[in-house]
C-alpha positions as CSV (number, residue, x, y, z in Angstrom):
1,X,99.2,61.2,97.0
2,X,98.5,64.6,98.7
3,X,100.0,68.0,98.3
4,X,101.3,69.6,101.5
5,X,100.6,73.2,102.4
6,X,104.1,74.1,101.2
7,X,103.3,72.7,97.7
8,X,105.4,69.6,98.1
9,X,104.1,66.1,97.3
10,X,103.6,63.7,100.1
11,X,103.3,60.1,98.8
12,X,101.5,57.5,100.9
13,X,102.6,53.9,100.8
14,X,99.3,52.9,99.2
15,X,100.0,55.4,96.4
16,X,103.4,53.9,95.8
17,X,101.9,50.5,95.5
18,X,99.3,51.5,93.0
19,X,101.1,54.1,90.9
20,X,104.2,53.7,88.7
21,X,107.2,55.7,89.7
22,X,107.2,57.7,86.5
23,X,103.5,58.7,87.1
24,X,104.3,59.7,90.7
25,X,107.2,61.9,89.5
26,X,105.1,63.5,86.8
27,X,102.2,64.1,89.2
28,X,104.5,65.5,91.9
29,X,106.1,67.9,89.4
30,X,102.7,69.1,88.2
31,X,101.4,69.6,91.7
32,X,104.5,71.6,92.8
33,X,104.5,73.7,89.6
34,X,100.7,74.4,90.0
35,X,101.3,75.6,93.6
36,X,104.3,77.7,92.6
37,X,102.3,79.3,89.8
38,X,99.6,80.3,92.2
39,X,101.9,82.2,94.4
40,X,101.6,86.0,93.7
41,X,103.5,87.3,96.7
42,X,106.3,86.2,99.0
43,X,105.8,88.1,102.2
44,X,107.3,88.9,105.6
45,X,104.5,89.6,108.1
46,X,105.4,92.1,110.9
47,X,102.7,91.8,113.5
48,X,101.7,92.7,117.1
49,X,99.5,89.7,117.4
50,X,96.1,90.6,118.8
51,X,92.7,89.6,117.5
52,X,92.8,91.0,114.0
53,X,96.5,90.1,113.5
54,X,95.6,86.5,114.3
55,X,92.9,86.7,111.6
56,X,95.4,88.1,109.2
57,X,97.8,85.2,109.8
58,X,94.9,82.8,109.2
59,X,94.0,84.5,105.9
60,X,97.6,84.5,104.7
61,X,98.2,80.9,105.7
62,X,95.0,79.8,104.0
63,X,95.6,81.7,100.7
64,X,97.5,79.8,98.0
65,X,98.6,83.1,96.4
66,X,100.7,83.9,99.5
67,X,104.0,82.4,100.6
68,X,105.0,83.5,104.1
69,X,108.7,83.7,104.5
70,X,108.6,84.5,108.2
71,X,106.7,86.4,110.8
72,X,108.2,89.1,113.1
73,X,106.4,90.1,116.3
74,X,106.8,93.7,117.5
75,X,105.5,95.3,120.6
76,X,102.2,97.1,120.1
77,X,98.8,95.7,121.0
78,X,100.6,94.3,124.0
79,X,104.2,94.1,125.1
80,X,106.6,92.3,122.8
81,X,106.9,89.2,125.0
82,X,103.1,88.7,124.8
83,X,102.7,89.5,121.0
84,X,105.6,87.0,120.3
85,X,103.9,84.3,122.4
86,X,100.6,85.0,120.7
87,X,102.2,84.7,117.3
88,X,103.9,81.4,118.1
89,X,100.6,80.0,119.6
90,X,98.6,81.0,116.5
91,X,101.1,79.4,114.1
92,X,101.3,76.2,116.1
93,X,97.5,76.0,116.4
94,X,96.8,76.3,112.7
95,X,99.9,74.2,111.7
96,X,101.7,77.1,110.0
97,X,105.4,76.0,109.8
98,X,107.2,79.3,109.3
99,X,110.0,80.9,111.3
100,X,108.9,83.4,113.9
101,X,111.2,86.2,115.1
102,X,111.2,88.7,118.0
103,X,110.9,92.3,116.8
104,X,111.6,95.5,118.7
105,X,110.2,95.9,122.2
106,X,110.1,99.7,122.3
107,X,109.3,102.5,119.9
108,X,112.1,104.5,118.3
109,X,111.5,107.6,120.5
110,X,108.2,107.8,122.3
111,X,107.2,106.1,125.6
112,X,105.7,102.7,125.0
113,X,101.9,102.4,124.8
114,X,99.7,99.3,124.1
115,X,96.1,98.4,123.4
116,X,95.5,95.9,126.1
117,X,92.2,97.7,126.8
118,X,91.0,96.1,123.5
119,X,93.0,93.0,123.1
120,X,93.2,92.0,126.7
121,X,95.8,91.2,129.3
122,X,97.4,88.5,127.0
123,X,97.0,90.6,123.9
124,X,94.9,87.8,122.4
125,X,92.2,87.0,125.1
126,X,89.6,84.4,124.2
127,X,91.2,81.4,122.5
128,X,92.7,78.5,124.4
129,X,96.0,77.0,123.1
130,X,97.8,73.7,123.8
131,X,101.1,73.9,125.6
132,X,103.5,75.6,123.2
133,X,106.4,73.7,121.6
134,X,107.1,76.1,118.7
135,X,110.1,78.4,119.5
136,X,111.1,81.8,118.2
137,X,114.2,82.0,116.1
138,X,117.4,83.4,117.7
139,X,118.0,85.8,114.9
140,X,116.7,89.3,115.6
141,X,113.6,90.2,113.6
142,X,115.0,93.3,112.1
143,X,118.1,91.4,110.9
144,X,115.8,88.7,109.4
145,X,113.9,91.4,107.5
146,X,117.1,93.0,106.1
147,X,118.7,89.7,105.2
148,X,115.7,88.3,103.5
149,X,114.9,91.4,101.4
150,X,118.5,92.0,100.4
151,X,119.0,88.3,99.4
152,X,115.8,88.5,97.3
153,X,115.7,92.0,95.7
154,X,112.4,92.9,94.2
155,X,110.8,89.7,95.5
156,X,109.7,90.4,99.1
157,X,106.6,92.3,100.2
158,X,106.5,93.4,103.8
159,X,103.0,93.3,105.4
160,X,103.3,95.5,108.5
161,X,100.3,95.1,110.8
162,X,101.5,96.8,114.0
163,X,103.6,99.8,114.8
164,X,106.2,100.4,112.1
165,X,109.2,100.2,114.5
166,X,110.9,97.2,112.9
167,X,110.4,98.4,109.4
168,X,111.8,101.9,110.1
169,X,114.8,100.4,111.9
170,X,115.5,98.1,109.0
171,X,115.4,101.1,106.6
172,X,117.7,103.0,108.9
173,X,120.2,100.2,109.3
174,X,120.2,99.2,105.6
175,X,119.3,102.2,103.4
176,X,119.4,100.0,100.2
177,X,116.3,98.2,101.6
178,X,114.0,100.8,100.1
179,X,115.1,99.9,96.6
180,X,115.3,96.1,97.3
181,X,111.8,95.6,98.8
182,X,109.0,94.9,96.4
183,X,106.3,96.7,98.4
184,X,105.2,97.6,101.9
185,X,101.5,97.1,102.7
186,X,100.5,98.4,106.1
187,X,97.5,98.9,108.3
188,X,97.5,102.2,110.0
189,X,96.4,105.8,110.0
190,X,93.1,107.6,109.2
191,X,92.0,110.3,106.9
192,X,89.4,111.2,109.6
193,X,89.1,110.5,113.3
194,X,91.7,108.3,115.0
195,X,91.0,105.5,117.5
196,X,93.9,106.0,119.9
197,X,93.3,109.8,120.1
198,X,90.8,111.9,118.1
199,X,93.7,112.6,115.7
200,X,95.7,109.4,115.6
201,X,95.1,105.7,114.8
202,X,96.8,103.3,117.2
203,X,99.5,101.7,115.0
204,X,100.8,105.1,114.0
205,X,100.4,106.7,117.4
206,X,102.4,103.8,119.0
207,X,105.4,104.9,117.0
208,X,104.9,108.1,115.0
209,X,108.6,108.6,114.4
210,X,108.9,105.1,112.8
211,X,105.9,105.8,110.7
212,X,107.5,109.0,109.5
213,X,110.7,107.1,108.5
214,X,108.7,104.6,106.5
215,X,106.3,107.1,104.8
216,X,109.1,109.5,103.9
217,X,111.5,106.8,102.7
218,X,110.2,106.6,99.1
219,X,109.5,102.9,99.4
220,X,106.5,101.7,97.4
221,X,103.8,101.9,100.1
222,X,100.1,100.9,100.4
223,X,98.3,102.0,103.6
224,X,94.9,100.7,104.8
225,X,93.5,103.3,107.1
226,X,90.5,103.1,109.4
227,X,88.4,104.7,106.7
228,X,88.5,101.5,104.6
229,X,89.0,98.8,107.3
230,X,85.9,99.9,109.2
231,X,83.9,98.9,106.1
232,X,84.7,95.3,106.8
233,X,83.1,94.5,110.2
234,X,82.0,91.3,111.8
235,X,78.4,90.7,112.9
236,X,76.4,88.0,114.7
237,X,75.5,86.3,111.4
238,X,79.1,86.0,110.3
239,X,80.2,84.8,113.7
240,X,77.5,82.1,113.7
241,X,78.6,81.1,110.2
242,X,82.1,80.5,111.3
243,X,81.1,78.8,114.5
244,X,79.2,76.2,112.5
245,X,82.5,75.2,110.7
246,X,83.7,73.6,113.9
247,X,87.4,73.3,112.9
248,X,90.4,74.1,115.0
249,X,91.1,77.3,113.1
250,X,87.5,78.5,113.0
251,X,87.0,77.8,116.7
252,X,90.1,79.8,117.5
253,X,88.8,82.6,115.3
254,X,85.4,82.6,116.9
255,X,86.8,82.5,120.5
256,X,89.0,85.4,119.6
257,X,86.2,87.4,118.0
258,X,83.9,86.9,121.0
259,X,86.5,88.6,123.2
260,X,87.2,91.2,120.6
261,X,83.5,92.0,120.2
262,X,83.0,92.4,123.9
263,X,86.0,94.7,124.2
264,X,84.8,96.8,121.2
265,X,81.3,97.1,122.7
266,X,82.7,98.3,126.0
267,X,84.3,101.1,124.1
268,X,81.4,102.2,122.1
269,X,81.7,100.1,118.9
270,X,79.1,97.7,117.8
271,X,81.3,95.0,116.2
272,X,85.1,94.6,115.5
273,X,86.6,95.5,112.1
274,X,88.9,93.2,110.2
275,X,91.6,95.9,110.1
276,X,94.8,93.8,109.5
277,X,93.3,91.1,107.3
278,X,92.5,93.8,104.7
279,X,96.2,94.0,103.9
280,X,96.3,90.3,103.1
281,X,93.0,90.4,101.1
282,X,94.5,93.2,99.0
283,X,97.5,91.1,98.0
284,X,95.3,88.1,97.2
285,X,92.5,90.0,95.3
286,X,93.3,93.7,94.9
287,X,90.0,94.3,93.1
288,X,88.2,94.1,96.5
289,X,89.4,97.6,97.2
290,X,89.5,101.0,95.4
291,X,92.6,102.9,96.0
292,X,93.8,106.5,95.7
293,X,97.4,107.7,95.2
294,X,98.3,110.2,97.8
295,X,101.4,111.5,99.6
296,X,101.3,110.4,103.3
297,X,102.9,112.6,106.0
298,X,103.0,112.0,109.8
299,X,102.5,114.8,112.3
300,X,105.3,114.7,115.0
301,X,105.1,118.1,116.7
302,X,101.4,118.8,117.4
303,X,100.4,118.7,121.0
304,X,96.9,117.5,120.1
305,X,97.7,115.9,116.7
306,X,100.8,113.8,117.5
307,X,100.7,110.7,115.3
308,X,98.1,112.0,112.9
309,X,98.4,110.8,109.3
310,X,98.1,113.8,107.0
311,X,97.0,112.7,103.5
312,X,97.9,114.8,100.5
313,X,95.5,115.5,97.6
314,X,94.9,112.8,95.1
315,X,98.1,112.7,93.0
316,X,98.7,110.0,90.3
317,X,102.4,110.6,90.6
318,X,102.5,109.8,94.4
319,X,104.6,106.9,95.5
320,X,102.1,105.8,98.1
321,X,98.4,104.8,97.9
322,X,95.6,104.4,100.4
323,X,92.5,102.3,100.5
324,X,89.2,104.0,100.0
325,X,86.4,101.5,99.7
326,X,86.1,97.8,100.3
327,X,83.8,95.0,99.0
328,X,83.0,93.3,102.3
329,X,81.2,90.2,100.9
330,X,84.3,89.5,98.6
331,X,86.5,89.8,101.7
332,X,84.5,87.2,103.6
333,X,84.6,84.9,100.6
334,X,88.4,84.9,100.8
335,X,88.3,84.2,104.6
336,X,85.8,81.3,104.0
337,X,88.2,79.8,101.5
338,X,91.1,80.2,103.9
339,X,89.3,78.2,106.6
340,X,88.7,75.3,104.2
341,X,92.4,75.0,103.6
342,X,93.4,75.0,107.3
343,X,92.8,72.4,110.1
C-alpha cells in the first residue's frame, strides 16, 4: 500500500492479498487523514514561469503542507504563450497533476516588457522536456481565481510570483474577493535598488498599475522584496549537491540553474537568487523569515521612479508586511526535502 501525492491510498494487488479488507480501510483512512492534517495552505499559484518560478513550483509540489488548487500563467518573464508552455512542461516533468490556466497576456495600462535577457528566449532556457501532452484548461485564469476563492471563502491563499495583472483584474471584476481570499503572498518590489530600473523591481515594473490595485485594496498582503530574496542565493556547492541527486526533478533544476547563473553573471551578478521560492518557503515554515508590518505604495507618476515600491514606516497596524531577513540554510533544507518527495 502506498500513499499518492494527493494523499489518497493506492492499493497494490499484493497488498490486497496479504491484508484484511478492514485493515486496508483503516490504514487508508489514517493515511488520508494524516496528509490532510499536514496541509496548512490551499494555494493558487500565479506565475510567469522562468527559472525561479520553476523552482517555486518544485518546492510547492514537494511540500506536504501545501495543496496546489491550480496554477495560472501570466505574461512577465516572457510572453504569456511561453510562460504557459513552461508551466505545463514543468508540471508534466515533475508529475504534478493540477490544472493550469492561461492568465493575462498584457499589463493593465503600460506597454508590455519581459525579462528574456535573464530567462532566455524560451523564458526557461536550460532544461530539456519530453513532448508535452498536458494541456491548459479552457477557463480563463482570472475567472478560475475568482471562482475558486469565492467558492472557498477564507480558505485560499494566492501566491503571486510574476506581475500582478491577474490578481488586480480579479479584484476589479469581483470586489468581494479582497474579503474572501485568505492571504496574498507575492514576490516583488524593493526597499532599496531595483533590478529592472534603479528604482523598480521587475515584477512591479512590468505592471505598476496592477501592483497599485493590489497594494491599495486592503487585502492581507505579504511581499518578499529583493532585500530579502537576495539573501537566499545559489552557489557552486549547492548546485553540485543537487546535481548528485540525479533525479528527474533535480536534473531539471540544475539545468535551469546553469542557464540562470550564466545569465546573471552576464549582467553583473555572481549567482542567482531564489526569489519566488521564498514565498512558498514562508508558507511552509514562516520562522525562516523575519517580517515587518509596513504600508506599501506604488509610484505611478515619476519619470525616473515609475514602478517603485515605497515602503512606509514600521507600523504594527498596517495590513501588509514585508520580509526583512532570511535563514538561507533553513530554506535549502526545505528544498532538499521537496526533491526527496518528487521523481
